[in-house]
C-alpha positions in Angstrom: 118.4 18.1 87.9 115.1 20.4 86.8 112.2 18.6 86.2 110.6 18.5 82.4 108.1 20.9 83.2 110.5 23.4 84.0 111.8 23.5 80.6 108.6 24.6 78.7 107.7 27.3 81.1 108.1 29.5 78.0 105.1 28.4 76.8 103.3 30.2 79.0 103.6 33.5 77.0 101.8 31.3 74.7 99.1 30.7 76.2 98.9 34.5 77.2 99.2 35.7 73.5 96.1 32.9 72.7 94.2 34.4 75.0 94.0 32.7 78.0 95.1 35.0 81.1 96.8 33.6 84.0 97.8 34.9 87.2 101.3 34.1 87.8 102.1 33.3 91.2 103.4 36.8 92.9 103.5 37.5 96.6 99.9 38.6 97.6 99.3 42.4 97.9 97.6 44.0 100.9 94.8 46.4 99.6 93.0 49.0 101.2 89.7 48.4 103.1 88.1 51.3 101.2 88.9 48.7 98.3 87.8 46.0 100.1 84.3 47.1 101.8 81.4 49.6 101.7 79.8 50.9 105.2 76.4 49.8 105.4 73.5 52.6 104.9 76.0 54.3 103.0 75.2 53.4 98.9 73.5 54.7 95.7 70.3 55.0 94.4 68.5 54.7 90.9 67.3 57.4 89.2 64.9 56.3 86.3 62.9 59.1 84.1 60.7 59.1 80.7 61.6 62.5 78.4 61.4 63.3 74.8 64.5 64.4 73.0 63.9 67.4 70.3 65.6 68.8 67.6 66.7 65.9 65.6 67.2 66.2 61.6 64.3 63.3 60.7 65.7 60.7 62.6 63.3 60.5 65.9 60.4 57.7 66.0 57.5 57.2 63.8 55.4 60.6 63.4 52.2 58.1 63.7 53.6 57.2 67.4 51.2 57.4 70.2 53.8 58.0 72.5 55.2 60.9 71.0 51.9 62.0 70.2 50.5 62.2 73.5 53.8 63.3 75.3 54.1 66.5 73.1 50.0 67.2 73.6 50.6 67.0 77.3 54.3 68.5 77.4 52.2 71.8 75.1 49.4 71.7 77.5 51.3 72.4 80.6 53.0 75.5 78.9 49.9 76.7 78.0 49.2 75.4 74.1 46.2 73.4 73.6 46.5 71.2 70.6 44.5 67.9 69.4 47.4 64.9 69.7 46.0 63.6 66.7 46.8 66.2 64.6 51.2 66.1 65.7 53.2 64.9 63.2 56.6 65.2 64.7 59.8 63.3 63.0 62.0 65.1 64.6 60.9 64.1 68.4 61.8 60.9 70.1 60.6 59.7 73.2 63.9 58.4 75.8 64.1 56.9 79.0 66.6 58.8 81.0 68.4 56.5 83.9 71.2 58.4 86.6 72.4 57.3 89.7 72.1 59.6 93.0 75.1 59.2 95.0 75.2 58.9 98.5 75.2 62.5 100.6 74.1 64.6 97.4 72.6 67.4 98.0 70.0 70.1 96.1 72.2 71.9 93.4 74.9 68.7 92.7 75.3 67.8 88.8 75.0 64.2 88.1 75.5 62.5 84.6 72.6 60.7 82.8 72.4 58.3 80.6 69.4 58.9 77.4 68.2 56.0 75.6 65.7 55.8 72.8 62.3 54.0 73.7 60.7 54.1 70.2 62.0 53.8 66.5 64.1 56.3 66.3 67.1 56.0 64.4 69.4 58.6 66.0 69.5 60.8 69.2 72.4 63.1 67.5 72.1 66.9 67.6 69.1 66.5 70.2 68.3 68.3 73.3 66.5 66.6 76.0 63.9 68.6 77.3 63.7 68.9 81.0 62.3 65.9 82.5 61.8 64.7 86.2 63.9 61.9 87.8 62.0 59.9 90.4 63.8 56.7 92.9 62.1 53.6 93.6 59.6 55.7 96.0 58.2 58.2 93.2 59.7 60.9 94.5 61.5 63.4 92.2 65.5 63.9 93.0 66.7 65.5 90.5 65.4 67.4 86.6 67.6 66.5 83.6 67.7 68.8 80.7 70.9 69.4 78.4 72.1 68.7 74.9 73.1 64.9 73.9 76.3 63.3 73.3 76.6 60.5 71.0 79.5 60.2 69.9 78.8 58.8 66.9 76.6 58.9 63.4 74.6 57.9 61.0 74.7 58.9 57.6 72.0 57.6 55.2 72.2 58.2 51.2 70.3 56.4 48.6 70.7 52.6 49.2 73.4 53.0 51.5 73.9 53.8 54.8 77.2 53.9 57.0 76.7 54.1 60.5 79.6 54.3 63.9 79.2 53.3 67.2 75.2 53.2 68.9 73.6 56.0 68.0 70.5 55.1 70.1 72.4 56.1 73.5 73.3 59.3 74.1 74.7 60.5 77.5 74.6 64.3 79.2 77.3 64.9 81.4 76.6 66.9 84.7 73.0 66.9 82.6 70.9 66.6 85.9 70.1 69.0 88.6 69.6 67.6 92.2 66.6 68.7 93.8 66.7 66.9 97.2 68.9 65.6 99.4 69.9 62.2 99.3 68.1 59.5 101.6 71.6 58.4 102.9 71.9 56.6 107.1 74.9 57.6 108.6 75.8 55.0 111.5 75.8 55.9 114.7 76.5 52.9 117.3 78.5 51.4 115.2 79.3 51.3 111.8 79.1 47.8 109.7 81.3 47.2 106.7 79.7 44.9 104.0 82.4 43.1 102.4 82.8 43.0 97.9 83.6 39.6 97.7 82.3 37.7 101.5 85.1 35.5 103.1 85.5 34.1 106.6 89.0 34.5 106.5 89.1 38.0 104.5 86.6 39.6 107.4 89.0 37.7 110.0 91.6 39.9 109.2 89.9 43.1 108.6 88.7 43.2 111.9 91.8 42.4 113.6 93.6 45.0 111.2 91.1 47.7 112.9 91.7 46.8 116.3 95.7 46.6 115.5 95.5 50.5 114.0 92.7 51.4 116.5 93.8 50.1 119.5 92.4 48.0 121.7 88.9 45.1 120.9 86.3 47.3 118.4 85.7 45.1 115.9 84.3 41.8 114.8 83.1 39.5 112.0 79.7 39.3 112.4 80.0 36.6 109.3 81.6 36.1 105.8 80.5 39.5 104.4 80.6 42.3 107.6 82.6 43.2 110.0 81.0 45.4 112.9 82.8 48.8 114.3 81.8 49.1 117.4 82.3 53.9 117.4 84.1 54.9 120.5 82.9 57.7 122.3 86.1 59.6 121.4 84.7 59.1 117.9 80.5 60.1 118.5 81.6 63.3 117.3 83.9 62.5 114.6 82.6 59.5 112.8 83.4 61.1 109.1 87.3 61.0 110.4 87.1 57.5 111.8 85.5 56.5 108.5 88.4 58.3 106.9 90.7 56.1 109.4 89.5 52.9 108.3 89.7 53.2 105.2 93.5 54.2 104.9 93.7 50.3 106.6 95.5 48.1 104.2 94.6 44.1 104.5 95.3 41.2 102.6 92.4 39.8 101.5 92.1 36.1 100.9 90.0 34.4 98.1 89.4 31.0 96.6 91.1 28.9 94.2 88.8 29.8 90.5 89.2 29.1 87.6 86.8 30.7 85.2 86.1 29.7 81.7 84.5 32.0 79.0 83.4 29.4 75.9 81.6 32.1 74.2 85.4 33.7 73.9 87.5 30.8 74.6 89.0 32.3 77.6 90.1 30.5 80.4 91.1 32.6 83.7 93.1 31.2 86.3 93.8 32.2 89.9 96.9 32.0 91.2 95.9 30.2 93.8 95.0 26.9 91.9 96.5 23.9 92.1 96.7 20.2 90.8 96.8 16.9 92.4 99.0 14.3 90.5 97.8 13.5 87.2 98.7 12.5 84.2 97.2 14.6 80.6 97.0 12.9 77.3 95.8 15.4 74.5 96.1 14.7 70.7 94.0 16.2 67.8 92.4 14.9 64.1 92.8 17.3 61.4 91.3 16.4 58.2 92.2 19.2 55.1 90.4 18.7 52.0 91.6 21.0 49.1 90.3 21.3 45.5 92.2 22.0 42.6 90.6 22.4 38.9 92.8 20.7 36.0 92.5 21.6 32.5 91.6 18.9 30.5 93.0 19.1 27.1 91.4 16.6 24.3 94.2 15.3 21.7 93.9 16.8 18.5 92.1 14.3 16.4 90.2 13.2 19.7 86.8 15.0 18.1 86.9 16.3 22.1 85.9 19.2 24.0 88.1 21.3 26.5 87.1 20.5 30.1 87.7 21.4 34.0 88.4 18.5 35.5 88.2 18.6 39.5 90.8 17.2 41.3 90.1 17.0 45.5 92.9 15.9 47.7 92.3 14.7 51.3 94.9 14.8 53.6 94.8 13.3 57.5 97.0 14.0 60.4 96.6 12.8 64.1 98.3 14.0 67.2 100.1 12.0 68.9 98.6 11.9 72.1 101.4 12.5 74.1 101.0 11.9 78.1 102.7 14.8 80.3 102.6 13.9 84.1 101.8 16.9 86.2 103.0 16.4 89.7 101.2 17.5 93.0 100.6 21.1 94.3 101.7 22.2 90.9 101.3 25.7 90.7 99.8 27.9 88.3 103.1 28.1 85.4 103.4 24.3 86.1 99.2 23.6 84.9 100.4 26.2 81.6 103.2 24.8 81.0 102.2 20.9 80.7 98.9 22.0 78.6 101.3 24.6 76.7 103.0 21.2 75.9 100.4 19.5 74.7 99.8 22.2 72.1 96.3 23.1 73.4 94.6 25.7 72.3 92.2 27.8 74.5 88.9 26.4 73.3 91.1 22.9 74.2 91.8 24.2 77.8 88.2 24.2 78.8 87.2 20.8 77.8 90.8 19.9 79.8 90.0 21.5 82.8 86.3 20.0 82.9 88.2 17.1 83.0 90.3 17.6 85.5 87.4 19.1 87.9 85.2 15.6 87.0 88.4 13.4 87.8 88.9 15.6 91.0 92.4 16.5 90.4 91.5 20.2 90.0 92.1 22.0 92.9 89.7 25.0 92.3 86.4 26.4 91.8 85.1 26.1 88.0 82.9 28.2 86.7 81.8 28.7 83.2 80.5 32.1 82.2 
């Protein structure tokens, strides 16, 4: 005979519409090793620079900004023009910070996208042009030079006492706005490859090692720990390391994961992983609703009463209390069963946060509860 919970499974859709993301129990799919791990030593590097954006329509930094004045004076001196910084008054210039990411194996002449962010009191960077700005890494060495017209993707209109803004106009991008000046510092492995898992897990690491041995034939890989798998480079691959990496990237592995429930109380979002299970538990949920409404009523005196017409407030208070129905959840219930039981209680997303916390405190929730 079908269980009572089976008749409530359609309520899962109600939860999705209410803002609760549910991972339905579907067969696990294998992922490419390229999406699960990266190679140790092959990484990107962050670049940062300070520059000036010119050509703004009066939306730049304050004309008395010492940062802008000194920067303009230094730039002009570099171009052969000497001027006192105190004499500079420019509202069409904005001091900005430029950030970019230097990818591994980058070569001189390659172009990078850059992000330009206002550093001072500029109102908008729309229509501006970034002057040549060196981008430095953590070693203080210049790895790229950025320059070009900025793209804001919004606007700011001011007139009289009102203004209209769309998107964030003090941050902009320059697609392909930087030129790489030197070879990216990338270390290619020689004796062995070390694969760094994006999500460290002992089971996943063991499966990766087994899958690599099966694909290459023989014993080549070993799980060093939960986050790293070492692959020995055989003599046949010594001169073809790139081809070996390409072969490893196409290997498919079924990753394992911890049963996890993620709660974002700020947005009322609850995400339940597919491996979440419950021990036998009874859940009761009841709510108290108080509705207060006020409707003004006009009081009209009689013809000979000598009074005046007045407005008298009329207040109505209604109190509704839920029945607190108890739902029984069997052992090893699936995500669909859990969602159906909570849906039958009429729990809203924010109610789920409290219910899941109580289940975790009672030891009935077989999952890790994470609050963002």
